[in-house]
N, C-alpha and C positions, 0 to 999 in steps of 0.2 A: 302357245298361250292357252290356258284353260278357259272354259266357257264362263266360269264365275268371274275371272279376272277381266275378261272381255266385256261382260255386262257392267262391271263396276266402272271401267274406263269410259264406257259410252254414256254414263250418267252425268259426267262432268263434275263441277265443283258442287259441294253441298252448301246449303245456306249458311251453315256455321263457318265454313272456310271463307266464303265471300265476306261475311261480317268481320272476320279476323283481318282480312286483307284491307278492308275499308278503314278499320281502326288504325292499322299501321300507317296507311296513307295520311290519315287525319293527324296523327302524331308528328309526322314529318312536316306537314304544313304549319303546325303549331310551333315547332322548333325553329322554323325559318321565318323571320319577320317579313311581312308583305311590304317590301320597300318600294317607294315611289321614286323612279329615276329623276323626276323633276325636283323632288326634295333634295336629293344628293347634289344636283347641279346648283340649286339655290344655296345650299350649305357651303359648297366649295367656293361659289362666287362671293359670298359674304365673308368667309375666312380670308380669301385672297384680297378683298377690298381693304380690310383692316390691316392685313399684312403690308400692303402697299403704303397705307397711311403711316404705319410704323417706320418703314424705310424712308419715307418722305420726311417725317419729323426728325429722324436721326440725321439725315443729310442737311436739312435746313438749320439745325442747331449748330452744326460745324461751320456751315457757310456763313451764317449770320453771327457766329461767335456769341450766341446767347442761348438761354434755356428755352426750349419749346415744349409743348405738351400736346398729347392726343387726348381729346375729351370724347367720351361716349355717353350720350344722354339716354339712360334707361327709362326716363320718365316719358319719353315719346314713343308712340307706337305707329310704325316700326321705329326701332332705336335709330337715332341720328348720331353722326360723329363729325368732328372737325379738328383741324390742327391750328394751334396758335403759337405766337412767339412773344417772348417777354420784352416789354418796352422799358423796363427798368432793372437795375441790378440790386436795388436796395429793398429786398423783401426776404422773408423767411418762408421756406416751404412748410406746408402743414406737417405737424407731428403725427405720424401714423398711430402712435399710442393713444392720442386723444380720441380718435374715432372709435377705439375699441372699448372705451369705458362704458359699462352698462348703465351706471347711475351717475347723472351729472346734476350739479346744482344749476339753478337758473343763471347765476353769474358765469359759471363755466361754459354753459351753452351759448350765452351771449358773446363771450370773448371768442369762442370758436367761430361763431358766425361772422363776427367782425373781421377776424383774421382771414377767413375764406373770402369775404367780400373784397378785402384789400388785394389779395392775391389775384382774384378774378379781374379786377380793374387794371392790373398790371400786365395783362395779356391782351393781344389783339389777334384776330383771325388772319391767317396768311391768305392773301388774295386768291391764290389758286384754289383755295377751298371755299371761297365765297362765291365763286362763279356759278355753282350749282348746289342744289340740296343733296347732301350725301346721307343715305340711310341704308339700313340693313334690309335685305329682301323680306317682303311681308310674310312669307311662310317660315321664316327663321326668327327666333328670338334669342337674345343673349341672356342666359341664366344669371350671369354675374362674372366676377373676376377676383382672383387672388393676387395681391400685390406683394412683391418681395417675398419674404418668408412668412408672411402672415397666414394664420390658420383660419381667419374669418373671411367669408366671401362677401364682397360688396354686391348686393342684390337690388339696390334701388338708388335713385338719385343719379349722380354723375360719377363716372370713372375717369380719373385723371392719371395719365402716364407721362412722366417727365423725362426729357432728353437733355443731355448736357454737351457743351462744346468739346469736351474731352473725348466724346464718343460713347461715354457711359450712358446708361439709361435704366429706368426702373425695370426690374425683372417682374414678369407677370404671367398669369395663366388666365386667358379669356375663354369662357365656355359658351359655345353656340349650340342650339338645340332645334331639332325638328322632330316630327312624330316617329321617325325611323332611326335617328342617329344623333349622337352627341360628338362635337368636335372641340378639341382644346388647342388653342393657339398659344404656344409657349414662347415668350419673349425672353431672350437671354440678356443678362445685364452687361457683360463684358465682351460679348461676341456679336458681330454684325450678321446674325442669322436668327432665324426662327424655326421652330419645329411644330408640326401639327400631329395631334393624336386623335384617332377616331375610335368610337366605341358604339356598337349597334344597340338599339333599344328593342328588347323583347317584351312587347306588351300584347296580351291576349285581347284586351278590349280597352275602351277609352277610360274605364273606371280606374285602372291601375297604370295608366300611361305616365302620369306625373311621377309616381314612385319609381318606375323603371327608368325614366330619364334621370332622376336623381341618383340612382344606383350607378348608371353609366358614367355620370359626371364624377361621382366619388371614385370610380375605378381609374379615371384619367388623372384625377387629383393625387391619388395614391402613388401613381407612377411618376408624377411631376415632383413631388416633395422628396 
């Protein structure tokens, strides 16, 4: 080894080389979301809880030989949910097309509310779900749900999923969100199983967190439809 090469090796890294290395490390950390393991556990628990409620409602509908429904109240914080059974056979389920109309007359709105009220009165909570308050983990929020083949997400009010004595049920995609991840619980209409889809949230700061959550939810929705 020549003297010049020996002197160069003794000098170590230059400042420029150190800066380049730090830049590469910083890019790696930006690319990887700083996930909180507690968030994943809370997300998994919330998805599992709703999944169990879906299975319970399915079984109760067959056992009771009546329509049951799972209701998720997005107006509560954290969101609450419960399972109900129908106490009458003489009612019409809500028309999904009615809720999609952007402009409604006062008369149409009143008729819709009256119909919803009659349907609500025909359901009673199943005792097993009255024993304790059931709610989603406080670090998880439900962004909304797509029902059937509808392209519009229900993002406020109450989500109603109906289950029938034949074993059939409403198909749906329910979206759960944390700061790190979005999960989509897919409920199949004619099969007694569910699927869960996960999508990471890549947010550099709190300012664009909501946009990144929305993008992750849209990615799950694109795979579902």
